[in-house]
N, C-alpha and C positions, 0 to 999 in steps of 0.2 A: 800467675803470678807464682813467683818463687818465696819462700819461705825468708824476715826480715835477718841480715845478716847481724850477727853479734864478736866478731872478731875486728876489732879496734884497729884499724891502720898504721900502720908507724911512721913513723915520727924522725928528722933524718940520724936521730942519733944512735937510732936502732930500738929506743926505746917505745912504747907505745904508748901514742898519747891520744887522750880521752878525750870529749866533749864531754863536760862538766854539767852542761845542761841536759845530757844527751836522754834520760829520762821528765828532764822537767818540762820536755816540750809535750805530753802525755796530759799536764793540765792544760792544755788549749781545748782539749773537748771536755772540760765541763763546760762550757760555752753553753753547746747545744745542748746542755742536759740543763738549761736554765728554767724552762715551763715548769719538770719535775722538780726540783729546787722550789719555786715559789710558790707548788702545791703544798709541798710540802710543809715549810714553813707555815702556812698559813694555817693547816690542819691542825699545826704542833700549837700555835699561837693562839689562832683566830682572831686574827690580825687583818682583816681584806687588802688594808696598804702594803701587804707584802706580796699580793698580787706585779707592783713595782721593783720585786728583786732584780730584774735584769738591769735595767739603769744604774741602780744602787751599788749591784755590783759592779757594773762598770765603771761608773764616773765617782765612785766612794772607795770602794775597796782597794781599787786598781793603782789608783791615785797614791792610798794612803800606802799601799807595799813598793810601790817604785818611791817613794821617799824613806820608804825603810830598809829596803834591798841595797838602793842607790842603782848606778850604772855599771856596766861590765864591756869597756872596752876590746878585748882581747879578744884576736885574730886567730881562726886556724893557722897555723904553716903551710904554704904555700906546696908545702910536696909532700901533706896528708890528701888534699883539697879533690887529689880525682877519684880516688877510694873513698872517701866519707862519700862524694855525691852518689856513688854505686851503692851505697850503704841502702838497702830499700825499708828498714826502719822507718827513718825518717819519712818516708812515701805515706807510709801508714798510719802512723800524725795525722796527716791528711787526708787520707780515704777515709778513715774512720768518722770524720767530723760529719758526714751526707746520710750514713743512717741513723747515727744520734739526732740531726738536722732535724729529717722527717720525722720521725718519730716523736717529736716536741710536738711537730706543728701539726700531728695526726693528734695527738693527746688535748694539745689548746683547744683544735676545731673540737673536740667531745666535751669539754669543757664548757666551752662558749655554747654548741648546740644543747647542753643540759639545763641553760639558766644560768644567767652571773648579771649580777648587779652592773650596771654597766660602768660607774667606776674601776671595778673589778675585772668586766672584761676589759676595758682600755686599758689598764694596767698589764693585765695579760697579753694584751697585745704588743703595748710595750718591750718587756719581756722577750715576746717572740721576734720583735723585731729587732734590739740585740742579738742575737741567733743569725736573724739574716743579713744584717751589717756587715757581721766577722762572717761570714757565708760568702760574702760575695770577696770579702781579704781572700779567703780557702781558695773559693775559684781563680781569683787572681793568682798564686803560685800556682796550682795546677794550669790555668790555660795558659802556662808560659810556655809549655814544656810542648816534648815533641810528643812522646808517645798519645798514639791517640785516647787510650784508655785515660792517660789523663786529660786529656780535652773534653771528653764525652759528660766528663767527673765534672769539668767546671762548669760546664751547660748548665748541669741538673744542678749544680750550687744555684745558678743565678736564678734559675725559675722559680726560687720564692718570694724573690722581691721582685718579680716581673722588670727584670735590667737586663735582658740579656743579652743585649746590642752591646755592653760594656767589654763582653767577647769580642769583640770586632772592631768599638775604635779604640778600645784602650791599646790593643797590639800591634796596630796599624797605623791607629790616629795620633794619641798620645806621647807616644814611645818617638814618635818622628818628630813632633812640636813643642813638644816640654822645652819651658821656660823661652817660649815667646809668645807676642801676641797675639795670633795665628793661633794657638791651643783652649779649645773650653773648657781645660781640663787645669788649665795653669791660670791662680789667680795672681792682681797685678795690687801695686802697692796704692793703696789709697780705699782700694775695693772692700767693702764690705763683705760677710758669708752672704749674707741677704740681699745682695746686688747679684755677687757670685752664681747663687743660685739657679736661678731661671736661665742666667745665662749657661750655664753648663749642663746642666739636664737636655735644655735647649739643644747647643751646640753639639753635644754628644748624639744625640736620635738621629741630627743632620750629618754630621759626620759620620757616623755608621752607613747611615743608609748608601750616602754616598762612593765610600768607601767598598760598600759589598756590592753597588748598580755595575764602577769600574770593572771589580776583579771579573765578574761575570760577564760583564761587556766583553771583554778582552779573551774569551775563552769560549766566546758566541751560545751562551746559556740565558736564558730567560731570565728574566729579573722578577717577576713572578713565578716561582717557582721553590719545589721543596729543598734546592740547591740553593736556595739566598737565608744566609747563617740569619740573619736579623729576623727574617718570617720563622724561619722554625724556631726562633728561639722564645718569640712574642707566644708562636702555636706551643709551646713549652705549656708555659706559662699559663693559659687561654685551661691547658690540658689538665692540668692541675688543678687551680682552682674550681672548673665546672665538676673535676671529680671529688674536689671536696663538698661543692655545694649540693651535688648530687646527693652522695652518701651521710651526709649531715645536716644539713638542709642548707635552704637561704642565708639564715640566721649568721652563718658564719663570713656572707661574702664582705660585710662592713669593717670587721676584724682584718680578714686578709687581705685587703687593701689598705688598711691602717696599719697594718706590720709591715709591707711592704716599703712606703711612702716611709717610717722610720727607718726601718734600714738603708733605704735611699740616701736619706738626709744623714745618716751616720758616715756612709760610703764619700756623700760629694762634700762633707766635711773635711774629711781626711783629703782627700785632692785639694780641698782648698788650703791646709795648713799647708802639705807637703812642699810646694814651690813657691808659698805667695813673695810677694817682688823680685825673685830670682831671674835672671834674663841671661841670654845667651846673645852674644856678639856676629854682628855677621860681617864674613871673612871678604874681601875686596872682588870674588867673584861672585855676589850678595845670596852665595847659599851662608844657613849660620853654621857655629864653631861646633864641633863635634859634643856630643854631652861629655862633661865634666862634673867630679862629683861635689864642684860648688855650684850647681844649678841644683838642689834639694837638699833642703831641711834634714835633718838626721835627726837621732834619738836611739843614748845606748841605753836607756832605762832598760834593767833584766826583763822585770814584771812584763809589764807589755808587750814587749818585745817575745816575751814567751808565748800572749796568746795571742799575737798576730804575724806568730812566724817569721819574726824577724822585716819583716814590712819596713821598721823603724829603718831600716839599714840600707835606706831608697838609694842613697847615689849608687853603691856597688850596685843595685837592682839595674837603674837606668844604664850603668855604664855595660852590667852583664845581663840583659834578662833572662837566660837561661835558666843562668848560675841557682842554685836552688837554696833552700832560705837557708840551712844548718852552714854553708858555704860562705855565705855572704859576710862584708867584712869591714870594718870601721876605718873612716879618711880623714886623717887629722886636717885635711884642706875643707871636708864638708863645714856647710857651716850646723849649729848644733839649735835645737830648741831648748827652752830650758825647761823643758819637762818631757812627760811621755805625753802620747797619742791622748791617752785616755783624759789627760790635765787641759789640755791643749783643743780638746774639740769642745769640753763648758767656754775655755776662755774664746775661741772664735763667737758661739752662743751672742756674749756681751760685748758689743763692737766698740764698745771705748776702751775696754779691760784688753783687749786685744791690742790696738792701735798703739797704749800704752806700752807696751813691753815688747811688741814685735816689730812696728814702725821704727824705733833707735837698732833693733837689730840690721834690719835689712840696709838701713842707712850706713850702719858702721861697718858691713861686708864689701860697702860698695869706699869706701874711706869718704863717704857725705856727701856722697855725689847721688841724688836721685836720680836725676838722668840715664844713668847705666845700669837702671834697675827698670822691670818691667813695669810703666808707671801708669795706673787711669787716667789719662787725659786729661780729662774734666777736674782732677785734683791736683792734676801740676804745678801749679800754683800754689798751693798749699806747703811741698817741699820746696820750693825757689826756684823752679824750673820753668820756664817759660818760652820754648820753645822745643817742646815735647813733640814727639811725633804722633801725628792725626791717629794712624794704626793701631796707636796704642791704648787704644778707648776713647 
């Protein structure tokens, strides 16, 4: 790999255009160090509750910073995007997440093996789970790229959460079916997070397996082989967990599964809020219209975008999946969330509050016509829709 570029791209005026957040992207590397931060805070304060530092950081500190710093709608000029995409500095901001991620996992396993109170050990598992959840987002950024090294790093990042099939389903399933009733990762108007979770988890596994079976069958390869990306992803998780249990003892296994489950919960909650109720229309030929900015909920909150590699500029990501995070753009036509993902995740966990905030926004997006939304069929009458299509839930 070549060294990161430090030369800023030129703007059309000839003056150098500079990314004001260029060095702020390094702040994202604070997330994989959360287990170390928690241990230091407990050591200094002697407060065991601070083993839960990861959730506090994610769902208290980040929302507060979002509120204080506010949004940033600025887009890079089109003319600088090609060179900005080639600036390898931004890639290293994601690459470095992985060694820190696994250093934190190893450190947590050592602490679990040495003996902790159950509440403290669970708090540490939740903190490690925040790392695992954001690692899925890091894998999301890397897994969309063409470079082999980035795709391999994406699979490694997913191993901690035991969600390696996401690599297959997200790229080849979700991006094709997004904002349609056929997509297990697109939530429906009237569907709670807790109803969405089993549907999306089971649906993503089934979808990934079908997609990989179809790919291998077309290439005349055996399904049960090392060429199966779903099997190799799960095998990598098994290798990681087995190795950690062999080194530190089986006592770490319950906490490894707990942190993985928490990371998956964070991912799927993000999936839930990214497309809630949004729907693509069918064309006269029966196919769905092309994905547009209006099919994803966006947020320009500066802090949460920095820690999530601009995942919240989700409309541009779906329109241009290969586009790197530093060049993702804001679109005025994209529906906007009332806050950043960190706040919205907590809101999604409380169904009545979520519906009170988000259902009116979905209805406003469709000019009051819930029939145009991706609507949960059994909830249709609640929204005044009498003849909802049966395939919508």
